[in-house]
C-alpha positions in Angstrom: 0.0 0.0 0.0 1.5 3.4 -1.0 2.4 6.1 1.4 -0.3 8.5 0.2 -3.0 5.9 0.7 -1.6 5.1 4.2 -1.7 8.8 5.0 -5.4 9.0 4.1 -6.2 5.9 6.2 -4.3 7.4 9.1 -6.3 10.6 8.9 -9.5 8.7 8.8 -8.6 6.7 11.9 -7.8 9.9 13.9 -10.9 11.8 12.7 -13.3 8.8 13.3 -11.5 7.8 16.6 -11.8 4.1 15.6 -10.1 1.6 13.3 -13.5 0.0 12.6 -15.2 3.2 11.5 -12.1 4.2 9.4 -12.3 0.7 7.7 -16.0 1.2 6.9 -15.4 4.7 5.3 -12.5 3.5 3.2 -14.1 0.2 2.2 -11.4 -1.8 3.9 -11.1 -4.4 6.6 -10.0 -3.5 10.1 -6.9 -5.6 9.6 -6.0 -3.6 6.5 -6.5 -0.3 8.3 -4.3 -1.5 11.2 -1.6 -2.6 8.7 -1.7 0.8 7.0 -0.9 2.6 10.3 1.7 0.1 11.2 3.4 0.5 7.8 3.6 4.3 8.4 5.1 3.9 11.8 7.7 1.4 10.5 8.6 3.8 7.6 8.9 6.8 9.9 10.4 4.7 12.8 8.1 6.7 15.1 4.9 5.7 17.0 2.0 7.7 15.9 -0.8 6.3 18.0 -1.1 5.0 21.6 -3.7 2.3 21.4 -5.1 -0.2 23.8 -8.1 -2.5 23.6 -10.3 0.3 24.9 -8.9 3.6 23.7 -6.6 5.3 21.2 -4.7 8.6 21.4 -2.1 10.5 19.3 1.5 10.7 20.4 3.2 14.1 20.1 4.8 13.1 16.9 1.5 11.6 15.7 -0.3 15.0 16.3 2.3 16.9 14.2 2.1 14.2 11.5 -1.7 14.3 11.5 -1.8 18.0 10.9 0.8 17.7 8.1 -1.1 14.9 6.5 -4.3 16.9 6.4 -2.6 19.8 4.7 -1.0 17.5 2.1 -4.2 15.7 1.4 -6.1 19.0 1.1 -3.5 20.3 -1.4 -3.8 17.2 -3.4 -7.6 17.4 -3.5 -7.4 21.0 -4.7 -4.9 20.1 -7.4 -7.1 17.3 -8.6 -10.1 19.6 -8.7 -8.3 22.3 -10.7 -7.0 19.7 -13.2 -10.4 18.2 -13.6 -11.9 21.7 -14.0 -9.4 22.3 -16.8 -10.9 19.3 -18.7 -14.4 20.4 -18.0 -14.4 24.2 -18.0 -12.6 26.3 -20.6 -10.5 28.9 -18.8 -6.9 30.2 -18.6 -4.4 31.0 -21.3 -4.6 29.5 -24.8 -1.5 29.8 -26.9 -2.3 29.8 -30.6 -0.1 30.0 -33.7 -1.3 31.3 -37.1 0.7 31.9 -40.4 1.4 35.5 -41.3 -1.5 36.3 -43.7 -3.8 33.4 -42.7 -3.5 34.2 -39.1 -4.4 37.9 -39.7 -7.3 37.3 -42.0 -8.8 34.1 -40.6 -7.6 33.3 -37.2 -7.7 36.7 -35.6 -11.3 37.5 -36.4 -12.4 34.1 -35.2 -10.5 34.5 -31.9 -12.5 37.7 -31.3 -15.8 35.8 -31.8 -14.6 32.8 -29.7 -13.8 35.1 -26.8 -17.2 36.6 -27.0 -18.6 33.2 -26.0 -15.8 32.2 -23.6 -14.3 35.4 -22.0 -12.6 33.3 -19.3 -10.1 32.1 -22.0 -7.1 34.5 -22.5 -5.7 34.0 -26.0 -2.0 34.5 -26.7 -1.8 34.6 -30.5 1.5 34.4 -32.4 1.5 35.3 -36.1 4.7 34.3 -37.9 5.9 33.1 -41.3 7.6 29.9 -40.0 5.6 27.4 -38.1 7.2 26.7 -34.6 7.7 23.4 -32.9 4.3 23.3 -31.1 5.3 21.1 -28.3 8.8 22.5 -27.7 7.6 26.1 -27.7 4.4 25.4 -25.7 1.7 26.2 -28.2 -1.8 24.7 -27.5 -3.1 25.0 -31.1 -1.5 25.8 -34.5 -3.8 26.8 -37.4 -1.9 26.1 -40.7 -2.5 26.0 -44.4 -0.8 23.5 -46.6 -1.3 21.3 -49.7 -0.4 18.3 -47.6 0.7 17.8 -44.0 4.1 16.3 -43.2 4.2 13.2 -41.1 3.8 14.2 -37.5 2.8 13.0 -34.1 0.4 15.9 -33.8 -3.3 15.5 -34.0 -4.8 17.3 -37.0 -8.4 18.5 -37.7 -9.3 19.5 -41.3 -11.1 22.8 -41.2 -11.7 23.5 -44.9 -10.0 24.2 -48.2 -9.1 27.4 -50.2 -7.0 28.5 -53.1 -5.3 31.7 -54.2 -6.6 33.6 -57.3 -4.7 35.5 -60.0 -5.2 39.2 -60.0 -3.9 42.3 -62.0 -4.6 46.0 -62.0 -6.9 47.5 -64.7 -4.0 49.6 -65.9 -1.8 46.6 -66.5 -4.5 44.7 -68.4 -5.3 47.8 -70.6 -1.6 48.0 -71.5 -0.9 44.3 -71.9 -4.2 42.7 -72.6 -6.4 40.2 -70.7 -5.1 36.6 -70.7 -7.7 34.2 -72.1 -6.0 31.0 -71.2 -3.3 29.8 -68.9 -0.9 29.6 -71.9 -1.3 33.3 -72.4 0.6 34.0 -69.2 3.8 33.2 -71.1 3.8 36.7 -72.6 2.8 38.4 -69.3 4.8 39.7 -66.4 4.1 37.2 -63.5 4.8 38.0 -59.9 5.4 35.3 -57.3 4.3 34.9 -53.7 7.0 32.9 -51.9 5.3 30.9 -49.2 5.9 27.4 -47.7 2.4 26.4 -48.6 2.9 27.1 -52.4 5.1 25.3 -54.9 8.4 27.2 -55.3 8.8 29.1 -58.5 5.7 27.9 -60.3 1.9 28.2 -60.4 -0.1 25.0 -60.4 -3.6 25.7 -61.6 -6.8 23.7 -61.6 -8.9 24.3 -64.7 -12.7 24.4 -65.0 -12.7 20.7 -66.1 -10.3 19.6 -63.4 -7.3 19.7 -65.7 -3.9 20.8 -64.3 -1.8 23.7 -65.7 1.7 24.7 -64.7 3.4 28.0 -65.2 7.1 28.5 -64.5 9.5 31.2 -65.4 11.7 34.0 -64.1 9.9 36.7 -62.2 11.0 40.3 -61.9 9.5 40.5 -58.4 8.7 38.1 -55.6 7.8 38.7 -52.0 6.8 36.5 -49.0 3.9 38.7 -47.9 0.5 38.7 -49.7 -0.4 42.2 -48.7 2.9 43.5 -50.1 2.2 41.5 -53.3 -1.2 43.1 -53.6 0.4 46.5 -53.5 2.8 45.5 -56.3 -0.1 44.3 -58.4 -2.1 47.5 -57.8 0.9 49.4 -59.0 0.7 47.6 -62.3 3.8 45.5 -61.9 2.2 42.4 -63.3 -0.1 39.5 -62.6 0.1 37.7 -59.2 -1.6 35.2 -56.9 -3.4 36.5 -53.9 -5.4 34.8 -51.1 -9.1 35.5 -51.4 -9.4 37.8 -48.3 -6.4 39.8 -49.5 -7.8 40.2 -53.0 -11.4 41.0 -52.0 -11.0 44.7 -51.1 -9.2 45.5 -54.3 -11.8 43.5 -56.4 -14.6 45.5 -54.6 -13.1 49.0 -55.2 -11.9 48.2 -58.8 -8.2 48.5 -58.1 -7.8 44.8 -58.8 -9.2 42.5 -61.5 -9.4 38.8 -61.3 -7.5 37.1 -64.1 -8.6 33.7 -65.5 -11.6 33.4 -63.2 -12.3 29.8 -64.3 -8.9 28.8 -63.0 -7.8 28.4 -59.4 -4.3 27.9 -58.1 -3.5 24.7 -56.2 -6.0 23.8 -53.5 -4.7 24.3 -50.0 -6.1 22.7 -46.9 -6.6 24.4 -43.5 -5.8 22.4 -40.4 -5.9 22.8 -36.7 -2.9 21.0 -35.0 -2.5 20.1 -31.3 -0.5 17.7 -29.2 -2.9 15.0 -28.0 -6.5 13.9 -28.3 -6.5 12.2 -24.8 -7.7 14.2 -21.8 -7.9 17.3 -24.0 -8.0 20.6 -22.1 -11.4 22.3 -22.3 -10.1 25.5 -23.8 -8.3 23.6 -26.6 -11.2 21.3 -27.3 -13.7 24.2 -27.5 -11.4 26.3 -29.6 -10.9 23.5 -32.2 -14.6 22.8 -32.2 -15.3 26.5 -32.8 -12.9 26.5 -35.7 -14.4 23.4 -37.2 -17.8 25.1 -37.1 -16.8 28.7 -38.2 -14.0 28.3 -40.8 -16.3 26.6 -43.4 -18.8 29.5 -42.9 -16.1 32.1 -43.4 -14.9 30.4 -46.5 -18.4 30.3 -47.9 -18.9 34.0 -47.1 -15.7 34.8 -49.0 -16.8 32.7 -52.0 -20.0 34.7 -52.1 -18.2 38.0 -51.9 -15.8 36.9 -54.6 -18.7 36.0 -56.9 -20.4 39.4 -56.3 -17.2 41.4 -56.8 -16.2 40.0 -60.2 -19.0 41.2 -62.5 -18.8 44.9 -61.5 -15.0 44.9 -61.8 -15.2 43.3 -65.3 -17.7 46.0 -66.3 -15.4 48.6 -64.8 -12.5 47.3 -66.9 -14.6 47.2 -70.1 -15.9 50.7 -69.4 -12.3 51.9 -68.8 -11.2 50.3 -72.1 -14.2 51.8 -73.9 -13.5 55.2 -72.4 -9.9 55.0 -73.4 -10.8 54.1 -77.0 -13.4 56.9 -77.0 -10.9 59.4 -75.7 -8.4 58.5 -78.5 -11.2 58.8 -81.1 -12.1 62.3 -79.8 -8.4 63.3 -79.8 -8.1 62.3 -83.5 -11.4 64.1 -84.4 -10.5 67.2 -82.4 -7.0 67.2 -83.9 -8.4 67.0 -87.4 -11.0 69.7 -86.6 -8.3 72.0 -85.2 -6.1 71.6 -88.2 -9.0 72.4 -90.5 -9.9 75.5 -88.4 -6.3 76.7 -88.7 -6.3 76.1 -92.4 -9.5 78.2 -92.8 -8.1 81.0 -90.7 -4.7 81.1 -92.5 -5.0 82.2 -96.1 -1.3 81.4 -96.7 -1.8 77.8 -95.8 -4.8 77.7 -98.1 -2.7 79.0 -101.0 0.0 76.4 -100.2 -2.5 73.6 -100.2 -4.1 74.8 -103.4 
């Protein structure tokens, strides 16, 4: 019988004043209770109880040991209650990792909504380009985006799928033309987003019929941040891939146009990663469940916004092209009219013409 169990039995004997009553409360025999106390005394080499056939009393050492045992057992009960509460009640600090752009546009808004439901959970969010060692660095949950997960001892929950879209500025497309097929990109300036979740140095596209297209080539500009790439695209530097939430504001205000809308770049999967499924802390369990519920809804909302933003932008581009052609026509007409007016007003020019 272990020391902690013996301590509990000893406290029950003292509090009940009887070996028989202690045995009943601990579901033991009287002989087992007597043996537990004897084992403690043998281990401590100290008599704890003075006992006769009629009465029992604590020795001086037994009194001190009794008080110490009560404190130890109370601390253990409190520790067990707190640990059990962590499994049952979401509270305390939750450490979360999210990739640079994905963490900003997906994870951060969802954390705000999660804490509205569970304000007892304090979230410590780290947004970084490189994924950390979750266990080594003490993260509870990592939300990552990847084509495929590497082999890992971590538990993964699939939250949804997304893909970047190709965008350009209206000015670039007016100057260089609108690509009609993936092969047309060979004559365009293509900008690259360098990210661990994307194939290095190439675009892998899924066509409308499920066919696969690949574009490779030297790029005059590449960057590891989608927001920075969006600025470069708006400046007319070329065509580039953008995550949907990064592209949406520009598509809505007309500073960006989606290129090859029937094509999507390689599908990327969104995962929540955590260390263990067994005895999962309540704050981790509820956060992962929240992500599983909300991420598909966010993705659906973005798809709807993407569909609504494309038609007006296309019309904006067509109108801009039409206005540009109309302006050039007016310039030609106005130039001809001006020359004609000068000819009429200048008799010398008339004589030279005649």
